[in-house]
GULOLO-355494 format. One record per residue (C-alpha): residue number from 1; y, x, z. Coordinates in Angstrom, 2 decimals. Layout:
! GULOLO-355494
{resi=NUM; y=Y; x=X; z=Z} .
...
***
This chain:
! GULOLO-355494
{resi=1; y=0.11; x=-0.44; z=-0.61} .
{resi=2; y=3.59; x=0.98; z=-1.31} .
{resi=3; y=6.25; x=1.73; z=1.16} .
{resi=4; y=8.54; x=-1.16; z=-0.90} .
{resi=5; y=4.76; x=-3.73; z=0.39} .
{resi=6; y=4.59; x=-2.92; z=3.81} .
{resi=7; y=8.16; x=-3.85; z=4.57} .
{resi=8; y=7.89; x=-7.42; z=2.61} .
{resi=9; y=4.88; x=-7.77; z=4.60} .
{resi=10; y=6.40; x=-6.64; z=7.72} .
{resi=11; y=9.85; x=-8.92; z=6.48} .
{resi=12; y=7.63; x=-11.90; z=4.84} .
{resi=13; y=8.46; x=-14.69; z=7.85} .
{resi=14; y=6.54; x=-18.58; z=8.35} .
{resi=15; y=7.39; x=-20.97; z=9.65} .
{resi=16; y=4.29; x=-23.85; z=10.81} .
{resi=17; y=4.37; x=-27.30; z=12.12} .
{resi=18; y=1.67; x=-29.20; z=14.01} .
{resi=19; y=1.76; x=-32.18; z=12.62} .
{resi=20; y=-0.21; x=-35.66; z=13.79} .
{resi=21; y=-0.42; x=-38.20; z=12.05} .
{resi=22; y=0.65; x=-40.72; z=14.93} .
{resi=23; y=4.03; x=-38.62; z=15.62} .
{resi=24; y=5.48; x=-39.19; z=11.89} .
{resi=25; y=8.83; x=-39.76; z=12.73} .
{resi=26; y=8.21; x=-36.00; z=15.25} .
{resi=27; y=7.03; x=-33.63; z=12.49} .
{resi=28; y=9.52; x=-34.93; z=10.29} .
{resi=29; y=12.92; x=-34.12; z=12.79} .
{resi=30; y=11.36; x=-30.68; z=13.90} .
{resi=31; y=10.96; x=-30.50; z=9.70} .
{resi=32; y=14.41; x=-31.19; z=9.91} .
{resi=33; y=15.25; x=-28.69; z=12.22} .
{resi=34; y=13.84; x=-25.56; z=10.42} .
{resi=35; y=15.05; x=-25.95; z=7.40} .
{resi=36; y=18.37; x=-26.88; z=9.12} .
{resi=37; y=18.62; x=-23.05; z=10.69} .
{resi=38; y=15.88; x=-21.01; z=8.62} .
{resi=39; y=16.91; x=-18.92; z=5.36} .
{resi=40; y=15.73; x=-20.63; z=2.09} .
{resi=41; y=13.00; x=-18.45; z=1.65} .
{resi=42; y=10.66; x=-18.98; z=4.28} .
{resi=43; y=7.87; x=-20.65; z=4.34} .
{resi=44; y=7.55; x=-23.88; z=5.31} .
{resi=45; y=4.93; x=-26.26; z=5.87} .
{resi=46; y=2.58; x=-28.58; z=8.18} .
{resi=47; y=-0.60; x=-27.87; z=9.97} .
{resi=48; y=-2.68; x=-30.85; z=8.89} .
{resi=49; y=-5.98; x=-31.65; z=10.32} .
{resi=50; y=-7.92; x=-33.43; z=7.51} .
{resi=51; y=-6.91; x=-30.29; z=4.88} .
{resi=52; y=-8.13; x=-27.54; z=7.31} .
{resi=53; y=-11.16; x=-29.38; z=7.27} .
{resi=54; y=-11.41; x=-29.76; z=4.15} .
{resi=55; y=-11.14; x=-26.72; z=3.12} .
{resi=56; y=-13.33; x=-25.55; z=5.82} .
{resi=57; y=-11.40; x=-23.32; z=7.78} .
{resi=58; y=-11.43; x=-26.37; z=11.28} .
{resi=59; y=-15.08; x=-26.98; z=12.62} .
{resi=60; y=-14.86; x=-27.44; z=15.82} .
{resi=61; y=-16.68; x=-30.88; z=16.51} .
{resi=62; y=-14.68; x=-33.94; z=17.32} .
{resi=63; y=-15.14; x=-36.99; z=19.11} .
{resi=64; y=-13.66; x=-39.86; z=20.06} .
{resi=65; y=-14.25; x=-40.79; z=23.85} .
{resi=66; y=-12.61; x=-43.95; z=26.58} .
{resi=67; y=-8.35; x=-43.14; z=27.82} .
{resi=68; y=-6.96; x=-44.62; z=30.33} .
{resi=69; y=-5.97; x=-47.05; z=28.05} .
{resi=70; y=-7.17; x=-46.80; z=24.45} .
{resi=71; y=-9.80; x=-44.06; z=22.76} .
{resi=72; y=-8.43; x=-40.23; z=23.31} .
{resi=73; y=-9.52; x=-37.41; z=20.72} .
{resi=74; y=-12.48; x=-35.13; z=22.46} .
{resi=75; y=-12.74; x=-31.67; z=22.08} .
{resi=76; y=-16.66; x=-30.83; z=22.10} .
{resi=77; y=-17.06; x=-27.28; z=23.12} .
{resi=78; y=-13.94; x=-27.44; z=25.52} .
{resi=79; y=-15.27; x=-30.11; z=27.51} .
{resi=80; y=-12.24; x=-31.72; z=27.49} .
{resi=81; y=-9.00; x=-33.83; z=26.16} .
{resi=82; y=-6.64; x=-33.15; z=22.34} .
{resi=83; y=-3.07; x=-35.03; z=23.20} .
{resi=84; y=-2.80; x=-34.09; z=19.05} .
{resi=85; y=-4.65; x=-33.09; z=16.33} .
{resi=86; y=-2.77; x=-29.97; z=16.70} .
{resi=87; y=-4.50; x=-28.82; z=20.00} .
{resi=88; y=-6.82; x=-25.85; z=18.61} .
{resi=89; y=-5.64; x=-25.75; z=14.90} .
{resi=90; y=-2.19; x=-23.57; z=15.38} .
{resi=91; y=-4.46; x=-21.42; z=16.08} .
{resi=92; y=-5.04; x=-20.27; z=12.37} .
{resi=93; y=-1.99; x=-19.68; z=11.94} .
{resi=94; y=-2.29; x=-16.08; z=10.62} .
{resi=95; y=-5.18; x=-16.89; z=8.67} .
{resi=96; y=-3.27; x=-19.04; z=6.79} .
{resi=97; y=0.23; x=-17.19; z=6.99} .
{resi=98; y=-1.65; x=-14.10; z=6.11} .
{resi=99; y=0.81; x=-11.41; z=6.94} .
{resi=100; y=4.32; x=-11.19; z=8.42} .
{resi=101; y=5.41; x=-13.41; z=10.82} .
{resi=102; y=3.96; x=-16.44; z=10.85} .
{resi=103; y=6.18; x=-18.60; z=13.24} .
{resi=104; y=4.26; x=-21.61; z=15.32} .
{resi=105; y=5.82; x=-24.74; z=16.53} .
{resi=106; y=4.41; x=-28.29; z=18.44} .
{resi=107; y=5.63; x=-31.66; z=16.22} .
{resi=108; y=7.19; x=-32.20; z=19.16} .
{resi=109; y=10.41; x=-30.03; z=19.27} .
{resi=110; y=13.71; x=-29.74; z=17.74} .
{resi=111; y=15.81; x=-26.52; z=16.17} .
{resi=112; y=19.21; x=-26.28; z=17.86} .
{resi=113; y=20.06; x=-22.61; z=16.90} .
{resi=114; y=19.48; x=-20.23; z=14.27} .
{resi=115; y=16.34; x=-19.29; z=13.34} .
{resi=116; y=17.27; x=-15.32; z=11.34} .
{resi=117; y=19.04; x=-13.57; z=14.76} .
{resi=118; y=15.26; x=-14.08; z=15.84} .
{resi=119; y=13.30; x=-12.95; z=13.57} .
{resi=120; y=15.35; x=-9.77; z=12.98} .
{resi=121; y=14.43; x=-9.01; z=17.14} .
{resi=122; y=11.15; x=-8.90; z=17.33} .
{resi=123; y=9.40; x=-6.01; z=17.42} .
{resi=124; y=6.03; x=-5.03; z=15.46} .
{resi=125; y=4.35; x=-3.39; z=18.66} .
{resi=126; y=3.62; x=-6.85; z=19.59} .
{resi=127; y=0.68; x=-9.29; z=18.29} .
{resi=128; y=2.51; x=-12.87; z=19.20} .
{resi=129; y=5.60; x=-13.62; z=21.23} .
{resi=130; y=6.06; x=-17.08; z=23.36} .
{resi=131; y=7.82; x=-18.04; z=26.38} .
{resi=132; y=5.87; x=-17.39; z=29.18} .
{resi=133; y=6.37; x=-20.61; z=30.61} .
{resi=134; y=4.94; x=-20.87; z=34.20} .
{resi=135; y=4.90; x=-24.30; z=34.23} .
{resi=136; y=1.72; x=-26.58; z=36.52} .
{resi=137; y=2.84; x=-30.59; z=35.76} .
{resi=138; y=1.58; x=-32.40; z=38.47} .
{resi=139; y=-1.99; x=-35.02; z=37.01} .
{resi=140; y=-1.50; x=-37.95; z=35.07} .
{resi=141; y=-0.67; x=-39.41; z=31.67} .
{resi=142; y=2.10; x=-38.01; z=28.89} .
{resi=143; y=3.22; x=-39.45; z=26.07} .
{resi=144; y=1.40; x=-42.22; z=23.79} .
{resi=145; y=-1.37; x=-42.41; z=27.54} .
{resi=146; y=-2.66; x=-39.17; z=27.08} .
{resi=147; y=-4.28; x=-37.19; z=29.85} .
{resi=148; y=-1.79; x=-34.02; z=31.42} .
{resi=149; y=-4.63; x=-31.14; z=30.98} .
{resi=150; y=-4.24; x=-28.02; z=33.00} .
{resi=151; y=-5.17; x=-25.00; z=31.42} .
{resi=152; y=-4.19; x=-21.43; z=32.51} .
{resi=153; y=-0.38; x=-20.36; z=30.67} .
{resi=154; y=-0.06; x=-24.02; z=30.19} .
{resi=155; y=3.46; x=-24.09; z=27.05} .
{resi=156; y=2.57; x=-20.98; z=25.93} .
{resi=157; y=0.83; x=-21.20; z=22.85} .
{resi=158; y=3.32; x=-25.01; z=21.96} .
{resi=159; y=6.01; x=-21.89; z=20.60} .
{resi=160; y=4.36; x=-19.10; z=19.42} .
{resi=161; y=5.37; x=-16.15; z=16.43} .
{resi=162; y=1.92; x=-14.41; z=15.32} .
{resi=163; y=2.91; x=-10.69; z=14.24} .
{resi=164; y=-0.43; x=-11.06; z=11.23} .
{resi=165; y=-0.52; x=-7.10; z=10.65} .
{resi=166; y=-1.25; x=-6.41; z=13.68} .
{resi=167; y=-5.10; x=-5.20; z=14.47} .
{resi=168; y=-5.53; x=-7.07; z=17.63} .
{resi=169; y=-4.94; x=-10.04; z=15.84} .
{resi=170; y=-8.08; x=-8.80; z=13.74} .
{resi=171; y=-10.36; x=-10.16; z=16.88} .
{resi=172; y=-8.97; x=-14.23; z=16.79} .
{resi=173; y=-11.81; x=-14.63; z=13.97} .
{resi=174; y=-12.74; x=-17.74; z=12.93} .
{resi=175; y=-15.49; x=-18.11; z=14.49} .
{resi=176; y=-13.89; x=-16.66; z=17.52} .
{resi=177; y=-11.95; x=-20.34; z=16.79} .
{resi=178; y=-14.11; x=-22.33; z=15.68} .
{resi=179; y=-16.71; x=-21.48; z=19.34} .
{resi=180; y=-14.38; x=-20.49; z=22.05} .
{resi=181; y=-13.06; x=-23.18; z=24.54} .
{resi=182; y=-9.63; x=-24.80; z=23.91} .
{resi=183; y=-8.45; x=-23.20; z=26.74} .
{resi=184; y=-8.77; x=-19.56; z=26.02} .
{resi=185; y=-7.56; x=-20.31; z=24.00} .
{resi=186; y=-4.79; x=-21.07; z=23.99} .
{resi=187; y=-4.01; x=-18.15; z=26.77} .
{resi=188; y=-4.41; x=-15.82; z=24.38} .
{resi=189; y=-7.33; x=-15.00; z=24.95} .
{resi=190; y=-7.96; x=-12.05; z=23.17} .
{resi=191; y=-5.19; x=-9.96; z=22.99} .
{resi=192; y=-4.58; x=-7.06; z=26.34} .
{resi=193; y=-1.24; x=-8.89; z=27.95} .
{resi=194; y=0.80; x=-6.41; z=27.21} .
{resi=195; y=0.35; x=-7.04; z=23.51} .
{resi=196; y=1.46; x=-9.97; z=23.99} .
{resi=197; y=5.95; x=-10.48; z=24.09} .
{resi=198; y=8.39; x=-12.09; z=25.89} .
{resi=199; y=10.50; x=-14.91; z=23.96} .
{resi=200; y=13.81; x=-16.35; z=25.61} .
{resi=201; y=13.28; x=-19.50; z=27.50} .
{resi=202; y=15.38; x=-21.29; z=25.05} .
{resi=203; y=12.98; x=-20.78; z=22.41} .
{resi=204; y=10.45; x=-23.74; z=24.09} .
{resi=205; y=12.56; x=-25.82; z=26.66} .
{resi=206; y=11.04; x=-28.12; z=28.26} .
{resi=207; y=12.32; x=-30.56; z=28.53} .
{resi=208; y=13.30; x=-32.37; z=31.90} .
{resi=209; y=11.61; x=-29.04; z=33.61} .
{resi=210; y=13.45; x=-25.77; z=31.66} .
{resi=211; y=17.31; x=-25.17; z=32.39} .
{resi=212; y=19.64; x=-23.48; z=30.78} .
{resi=213; y=20.83; x=-23.52; z=26.96} .
{resi=214; y=17.79; x=-24.64; z=24.52} .
{resi=215; y=17.81; x=-23.23; z=21.97} .
{resi=216; y=13.92; x=-25.55; z=20.40} .
{resi=217; y=13.94; x=-28.41; z=22.67} .
{resi=218; y=10.57; x=-29.02; z=23.79} .
{resi=219; y=10.20; x=-32.77; z=24.45} .
{resi=220; y=6.49; x=-31.77; z=26.07} .
{resi=221; y=5.35; x=-35.38; z=27.35} .
{resi=222; y=6.33; x=-38.04; z=24.80} .
{resi=223; y=9.58; x=-37.88; z=22.60} .
{resi=224; y=12.78; x=-39.97; z=22.63} .
{resi=225; y=10.78; x=-42.84; z=20.49} .
{resi=226; y=8.20; x=-43.19; z=22.89} .
{resi=227; y=8.24; x=-45.85; z=25.48} .
{resi=228; y=9.13; x=-45.17; z=28.70} .
{resi=229; y=10.87; x=-41.27; z=27.82} .
{resi=230; y=14.65; x=-43.94; z=26.02} .
{resi=231; y=16.28; x=-42.04; z=28.36} .
{resi=232; y=14.76; x=-38.60; z=27.94} .
{resi=233; y=17.25; x=-35.96; z=27.94} .
{resi=234; y=19.13; x=-34.57; z=24.55} .
{resi=235; y=16.67; x=-38.23; z=22.93} .
{resi=236; y=20.38; x=-39.14; z=21.53} .
{resi=237; y=20.48; x=-35.81; z=19.14} .
{resi=238; y=16.58; x=-36.54; z=18.37} .
{resi=239; y=17.17; x=-40.36; z=17.03} .
{resi=240; y=19.92; x=-39.19; z=15.46} .
{resi=241; y=18.08; x=-36.17; z=13.58} .
{resi=242; y=15.37; x=-39.33; z=13.36} .
{resi=243; y=18.07; x=-41.86; z=11.45} .
{resi=244; y=19.35; x=-39.21; z=9.26} .
{resi=245; y=15.48; x=-38.14; z=7.89} .
{resi=246; y=14.54; x=-42.08; z=7.61} .
{resi=247; y=17.91; x=-42.50; z=5.53} .
{resi=248; y=16.92; x=-39.77; z=3.24} .
{resi=249; y=13.55; x=-41.09; z=2.61} .
{resi=250; y=15.46; x=-44.85; z=1.60} .
{resi=251; y=17.65; x=-43.32; z=-0.52} .
{resi=252; y=14.02; x=-40.61; z=-1.81} .
{resi=253; y=12.75; x=-44.72; z=-2.27} .
{resi=254; y=15.41; x=-46.31; z=-4.32} .
***
């Protein structure tokens, strides 16, 4: 590989947003916010479970089981519920991006600060960057009746930036992604601690829990269009973004 090719690979950027068919508006808000604060040449994609299954990349067994008041998705290998379809699919991002820096964010987020300075500040000695939350939610339900699960390094994996060229990420094989319990994947089990870089906490601002200035708002317990979360902080900003997206859809349809 030439020096020019190496520079291009290390500086390539892609952003992957978790998609769940039950949360179409939330995904649209997240994607719209990324497009607003990213560079035009960056690749911005949805992480869609059905397509990953069709491609043979995601083979984890999943079932629908009885929940509090409705069926819930159940990851058989973890023996635990999944609140979204991309709960474990997010770890496929390095395989999809292949090179450069690849960001992942949950679909219930909204970026509110420019992304290029963040990516230009990254050090390639780290394999993954994230906000290292110390977050232990109380047991119960969240979102649309989903079980609030607890595991080590909760919410670290909801906003991650992978260094796809880092040799340590070669340990995140398709076999590992499709056979390890989700709790191990979410604690970044394939990495030594010193290979995990730390982001400013504002890049994964947990609504109702974080303090300071948000750079990427995360409605981790429920977006403002869900029953019981209509008055969540920053709800007006989220609804304005959703309405802008809806108007754009009407314009396209007309």
